[in-house]
C-alpha positions as CSV (number, residue, x, y, z in Angstrom):
1,X,0.7,-21.8,-7.0
2,X,-2.5,-22.7,-8.7
3,X,-5.8,-21.9,-7.0
4,X,-4.8,-18.7,-5.3
5,X,-5.5,-15.1,-6.4
6,X,-2.4,-13.2,-7.3
7,X,-3.9,-10.5,-9.6
8,X,-7.5,-9.3,-9.4
9,X,-9.3,-6.5,-11.3
10,X,-11.3,-3.8,-9.5
11,X,-12.7,-1.0,-11.7
12,X,-10.1,0.1,-14.2
13,X,-7.1,-1.2,-12.1
14,X,-5.4,-4.5,-11.6
15,X,-4.3,-5.3,-8.1
16,X,-1.3,-7.5,-7.2
17,X,-1.6,-9.7,-4.1
18,X,2.0,-10.7,-3.4
19,X,2.0,-11.3,0.4
20,X,-0.1,-11.6,3.5
21,X,2.6,-10.3,5.7
22,X,2.1,-6.9,7.4
23,X,3.7,-4.9,10.2
24,X,0.3,-3.5,11.3
25,X,-2.9,-5.1,12.7
26,X,-5.3,-2.3,12.0
27,X,-8.8,-2.3,13.6
28,X,-10.4,-1.5,10.3
29,X,-8.4,-3.9,8.1
30,X,-10.3,-5.3,5.2
31,X,-9.0,-8.8,6.1
32,X,-11.3,-8.6,9.2
33,X,-14.4,-8.4,7.1
34,X,-16.4,-11.3,5.8
35,X,-16.8,-9.8,2.3
36,X,-13.2,-8.6,1.8
37,X,-12.9,-7.3,-1.8
38,X,-14.9,-10.1,-3.3
39,X,-11.8,-12.4,-3.8
40,X,-10.1,-14.9,-1.5
41,X,-6.7,-13.2,-1.1
42,X,-5.3,-15.5,1.5
43,X,-2.1,-17.0,0.0
44,X,-1.0,-20.6,0.5
45,X,2.4,-19.6,-0.8
46,X,3.8,-16.2,-1.8
47,X,4.0,-16.0,-5.6
48,X,7.3,-15.7,-7.4
49,X,8.0,-12.7,-9.7
50,X,7.4,-14.9,-12.7
51,X,4.0,-16.0,-11.3
52,X,3.0,-12.4,-10.7
53,X,4.0,-11.3,-14.2
54,X,2.2,-14.2,-15.7
55,X,-1.0,-13.2,-13.8
56,X,-0.9,-9.7,-15.2
57,X,-1.0,-10.5,-19.0
58,X,-1.5,-7.2,-20.7
59,X,-0.8,-4.3,-18.3
60,X,-1.8,-1.6,-20.7
61,X,-5.4,-2.7,-20.6
62,X,-5.6,-1.2,-17.1
63,X,-5.3,2.3,-15.8
64,X,-2.9,1.3,-13.1
65,X,-1.2,-1.8,-11.8
66,X,-1.4,-1.6,-8.0
67,X,0.6,-3.5,-5.5
68,X,-2.1,-4.0,-2.9
69,X,-3.6,-7.2,-1.5
70,X,-4.0,-8.8,1.9
71,X,-0.6,-7.6,3.1
72,X,2.1,-4.9,3.0
73,X,3.6,-5.3,-0.5
74,X,7.0,-3.7,0.5
75,X,7.6,-6.6,2.8
76,X,8.7,-8.2,-0.5
77,X,10.7,-5.3,-1.8
78,X,12.8,-7.2,-4.3
79,X,9.7,-8.8,-5.8
80,X,8.0,-5.4,-6.1
81,X,11.1,-4.0,-7.8
82,X,11.5,-6.9,-10.2
83,X,7.9,-7.0,-11.2
84,X,7.6,-3.2,-11.5
85,X,10.6,-3.0,-13.7
86,X,9.3,-5.6,-16.1
87,X,5.8,-4.0,-16.2
88,X,7.2,-0.5,-16.8
89,X,8.9,-1.9,-19.9
90,X,5.5,-3.2,-21.0
91,X,3.9,0.3,-20.6
92,X,2.3,-0.1,-17.2
93,X,1.4,2.7,-14.8
94,X,2.6,1.5,-11.4
95,X,1.2,2.3,-7.9
96,X,2.1,1.0,-4.5
97,X,-0.4,1.1,-1.6
98,X,1.7,0.9,1.6
99,X,1.7,1.5,5.3
100,X,4.9,3.5,5.0
101,X,7.0,1.5,7.3
102,X,9.4,0.0,4.7
103,X,12.4,2.2,5.7
104,X,11.9,1.0,9.3
105,X,11.7,-2.6,8.2
106,X,14.9,-2.5,6.1
107,X,16.8,0.2,8.0
108,X,17.5,2.2,4.8
109,X,15.8,4.6,2.4
110,X,14.1,2.1,0.0
111,X,12.4,5.0,-1.8
112,X,15.7,5.5,-3.8
113,X,15.2,1.9,-5.0
114,X,11.7,2.6,-6.2
115,X,11.8,6.1,-7.7
116,X,12.3,5.1,-11.3
117,X,9.8,2.2,-11.1
118,X,6.7,3.7,-9.5
119,X,4.4,6.4,-10.8
120,X,2.3,6.8,-7.6
121,X,2.5,5.7,-4.0
122,X,-0.4,5.8,-1.5
123,X,0.7,5.8,2.1
124,X,-1.7,5.0,4.9
125,X,-1.4,7.7,7.5
126,X,-4.6,6.8,9.4
127,X,-4.1,9.0,12.4
128,X,-3.1,12.5,13.5
129,X,-0.8,11.5,16.2
130,X,1.5,8.7,17.3
131,X,-0.6,7.6,20.2
132,X,-3.8,7.4,18.0
133,X,-1.9,5.5,15.4
134,X,-0.7,3.0,18.0
135,X,-4.2,2.5,19.2
136,X,-5.8,2.1,15.7
137,X,-3.1,0.4,13.6
138,X,-1.3,-1.6,16.3
139,X,2.1,-1.7,14.6
140,X,4.7,-4.3,15.6
141,X,7.2,-1.5,15.8
142,X,5.3,0.3,18.5
143,X,5.5,4.1,19.1
144,X,8.3,4.7,16.5
145,X,6.1,3.4,13.6
146,X,4.1,6.7,13.2
147,X,7.2,8.8,12.8
148,X,8.6,6.3,10.4
149,X,5.4,6.8,8.2
150,X,5.9,10.5,8.2
151,X,9.6,10.2,7.4
152,X,8.8,7.8,4.6
153,X,6.3,10.2,3.1
154,X,9.0,13.0,3.2
155,X,11.4,10.7,1.4
156,X,8.8,10.0,-1.4
157,X,8.1,13.6,-2.1
158,X,10.3,14.7,-5.0
159,X,11.2,11.1,-5.8
160,X,7.9,9.5,-6.7
161,X,5.8,11.5,-9.2
162,X,2.5,11.2,-7.2
163,X,2.4,10.8,-3.4
164,X,-0.9,10.5,-1.5
165,X,-1.5,10.2,2.2
166,X,-4.7,8.4,3.0
167,X,-6.8,8.1,6.2
168,X,-9.8,5.9,7.0
169,X,-12.8,7.6,8.4
170,X,-12.7,6.0,11.9
171,X,-13.6,7.0,15.5
172,X,-10.9,9.2,17.0
173,X,-9.3,10.1,13.7
174,X,-9.2,13.9,13.1
175,X,-9.5,14.1,9.4
176,X,-8.7,17.8,9.2
177,X,-5.6,17.4,11.2
178,X,-4.5,14.6,8.9
179,X,-5.3,16.7,5.9
180,X,-3.1,19.4,7.3
181,X,-0.3,16.9,7.8
182,X,-0.5,15.9,4.2
183,X,-0.5,19.6,3.1
184,X,2.7,20.3,5.2
185,X,4.4,17.3,3.8
186,X,3.5,18.3,0.2
187,X,1.4,15.3,-0.6
188,X,-2.1,14.7,-1.9
189,X,-4.8,13.6,0.6
190,X,-7.4,10.9,0.4
191,X,-10.2,10.1,2.8
192,X,-11.4,6.5,2.7
193,X,-15.0,5.9,3.9
194,X,-15.7,3.0,6.2
195,X,-19.2,1.5,6.3
196,X,-18.6,-2.0,7.7
197,X,-16.0,-2.7,5.0
198,X,-13.4,-0.8,3.0
199,X,-13.3,-0.5,-0.8
200,X,-9.8,-0.7,-2.2
201,X,-8.8,2.3,-4.2
């Protein structure tokens, strides 16, 4: 649909905004800030795969093409798969930023459907325990969401070339415990700073 932002450049990456749906309602969500990421990412209508691909143009002019907008991209798994497949054929490096609840949403291991299409996946851990995650991220799946995130990360290791667990610097988040969780799972770790707003990475 014309007049909405489907793809937006930040730094050397191009970000794809394919949905506003999300299974979390995080306290720190960038959607809650007035500045956002500098683009109006609220969608009037979710874009089709063809519209997403048209918005990318030349994928090789970017370091990465990142599925990350104002929503959880894996809520539209089939669109992610179709677009990623086409972009890989055109030489793109593909990353997904996700809350890690896709296997819970679909009740199957969707990592197996992504492993040949995705170069990197960044999973938002955001807490050192289930109760803290529930308090900060407020998932619609309740207490079982946190374990689902950990299980999703385990599924990604060995299937996706690069797996990163990220946390937002937020009151009550024990960064070192989160870093240790990432180490035990065999993933990379990234701390995201919060100073009134979050920068997408």
